[in-house]
N, C-alpha and C positions, 0 to 999 in steps of 0.2 A: 470478434473472436468468439470461441465456443463457450466460454465461461463468463460470468458476470465480473464486473470490475472488482467488487469486494472479494469474491472467491479467488480471483486471480492474485490479488495482493496478499490475501491470507496465505495462499500456498507459498508465495515467495518468503513471507515472514517465517513460516514454519520451516522452510528449507534452511534459512539462515540460522534459526534456532538449533537445528540439527547439526549444522557445521560447528556452531559455537560449542555445543555439548560435547562433540567428539574431542575437540582440543582442550577446552577449558576444564571439563570434568576430570581430565587426566592430570592437570597441574594445579587446580584450585580446589582444595578439599571442601566438602560439605555444600557444594553448589553456591558458595558465597558470591560467585561472579554474576548470578542471576539478579542480584540487587543493584548491579551497575546499570546506568543508562544504556539503552540498546546500542547507540553508536560506539560507546566505550567497550561494550562486550565484543562487538565486531572488530574494533581496532586491536584489542588485546589478543583475540584469536588470530588475526592477521599477523600481528607482530610475533607471537610465539610460533605459529605455523611457518611464517615466512623465514624467520631466523633459522628454525630447524631444517627447513628445506634447503636453504642456501648453504648451511654448513655441511649437511649430510651429502647433498649432491656434489658440492665442491670437493669434499674429502674423498668420496668414492671415485670421482673423475680423476683427481690427482693421483690416487693410489693406482688406478688402472694404467694411466698413460706414463707416469713417472717411475713406477716400480714394477708392476706386473709386465708392462710392455716397454720397459726401459730401453732406449736406443732403437726402438722399432718405429714409433710414430714421430718422436721428437728426439733429435740428436742430443747427446749428453751435454754439450756446451750450450744448448738452448733451453735447458731446464732451469726455471727460476729458483733462486735461493729460498731457503726457508724464511729468511728475514723479509724478502720481497712479498712472499705469500702472506706472512703475518701482517705486514703493513696494509696490504689490500683488504684483509679481513677487518682491520681496525677502521679503515675508511668506510667500508660497507656497514659495519655495526653502528657507527655514528649516524649514518644516513637512514638506517632501517626504520626507526620510529616515524620518520617523515614519509618514507616510501609507503608506509602502511596507511597513511591518511587517504590516499586516492582510492584504493579498493574499498575502504570503509565508506567513503563518500558515494561510490558507485552503488553499494548495497543500500545505503540510506535512501538514495534517490529512487532506486527500483522498488523498495518497500513502500514508498509513499506515492508511487504511481507517476513519478515525474519523468520517467524514461519510457521507451517503447519496449521494455522487457516483457516477455511472456513466460508463464510458469511451466507450461506443458507443451510438448510437441503436438499433442492432440488438438491444441487450440488453433493451429495453422495447417497441420498435415506435414508429412515428410518432404514432399516436393518443395513446398514453400520454405520449410526449414532450411534446406540446403541452398536455396536461392538466397535467402536472407543471410545465411552464414557467409556465403561467397561475397556478397556485397559488403558485409561488415568487414571481412578480412581485407578486401580491396581498399576500403576507406582507411583502415588502420595502416595498411602497408604504405599507402600514399602519404598519409599524415605523418607517420614516423619518419619516412624518407626525408620529407621537407623540413620537419622539425630538426632532425639530426643534421641535415645539411646547413640550415641556418645557424645552428649552434657552432658550426665551423666558420661560416662565411661572415657572420656579424661579429666583428672583433670584440666588442664588450662581452657578448655572450660566451665567446670562446675563452677570453681572458679570465673572467670571473666565475664561470661555471664549468664549461666542458674541459678546460685544461687540466682540471683535477683528475679526470679519467685518462687523459692522453699523456700523462707522465709515463704510462706503460706503452712505450713506443718501439720496443724491440721484442723479438720472439722470446728472448731469455728474461723478459720482464713481465710477460703475459702468463696468466694462469686462469683456470676456471673461476678463481675467487676475484679476479679483476672484473667479472661480469657485473657486479653491483657496487664496485668502488667508484661511485659518482658523488659529486656535490648533490645534496638532497633535491634542490630545485631543478637541477639538470635531469635527474631521473624522473621527476614528476612531469616536467615539460615533455619529455619523450613519450610518456604514457598518456598524455592528454587526448590523443586521437581515439583511444578507447572510450573516453567520456563523450566526445563529440559524436562518435558513431552511434551511441545509444539513443541519441535524440533524432537520428536520421533513418534508422532501419530497425524493424522489430528484431529483438535478440533474445534467444533462449537463455534464461537466467542461469541454469546449471552449466550450460556451455560457456557462459561468460566467466563463471567461477573457475572452470577447467582451464580456460585460456589464461587467466591470471596465474594459475598454478604452473602452466607451461612456460610462462614468461621467465620465471626464475630458473627453471631447468635449461631453457634455451639459451639464456644469456651466459650461463656457465659453459655450455657446449661451444658457443662461437668464440670464446676466449681461450679455448684449449689448444689452438694452433694445429689441429688435425683437419686436413682437408678431406671431407667425405666424398667429394666428387659425385654428388647426387643432383643432377639438374632438375629444376631450376632453384634448388635450395641455396640460400646465402650461408654457406657453411663457414667453418672456422678459417679455412684457407683464404677466403675472400675477406673475412674480417681482420685477419692478420695483416693483409695488405692495407686495409683502412688505417690500422694503427701505425703503419710505417710510412705511408704516403700522405695521409691526412685528407686527401682529395678524391678518393674513390670509395666505392662500395658502402654507401650510406644506408643501404636497405636493411630490412629487418628479417623477415623469413625467406624472402626470395630475391633474385637478382633482377626482376622485371623492371622495377622503377629505375634502377641504375642503367639498365639497358635502354629504357625509353628516354632518359634525360642525359645520356652521354657520359655517365660517371663510372661505368662498369670497367673493372680491370680483372682479368682472369689470373688465378694463382700461378698458372704456368709461366706468366711473364716475369721477367727479371724485376726485382724490387728496385725502386728508385727512391732516393732521399727527397724529403720535402724541399721545395725551393726556399 
């Protein structure tokens, strides 16, 4: 690559410091957070930022689909109760401290040069950047599909981990806040393909952080029960089917893996109850 190893790692560390400053300076007076160990700084920033993003995106999405567009996208009898939403938030908040361990670990590994992250697009050039990004996303899509599918097909994993999320198995029980209502280990397992991909393909560090940000927004969107009908996106219509049949639409961002492995079900089809 175009820069030395030391310069490359220094740029990643400086970028992480900048992210930490944006969040932590706003909530920790006097810069006291700077005295914390670096991993704890990143974890605290991920926790505060992740919690704020989850709550803000969830409330805005609920306000839009349940109030501003009431009965337009979601029928009145399919709107979850306030209590159901509250309980989803409680589950997510209990898991959030653990969810934030993984992005913190990713940053720590990148800062120490243990991954194939690079700091600047100039190190590889734009054509290579897009090739690497495409390969990264394919690896993540493949990995999350199979991790999610095994969480269903391996009975102990489903019983002790994934069942926590699948109590939301009807449209009137799903809301954007269900997106992070997981057992902590379940959520971490489904995100591990991001870690694996970092050892297999060069990845732009800023893009990695952006993808982590998008994960929270995306998971709120796909639990909102609105089918956007944008091919080949795995929209909320597909994911609602997943929550009602348990055996279809395991994919993450797209429908391609489900199409390839025979588990795709289109939202236009009539729902079937699980066997």
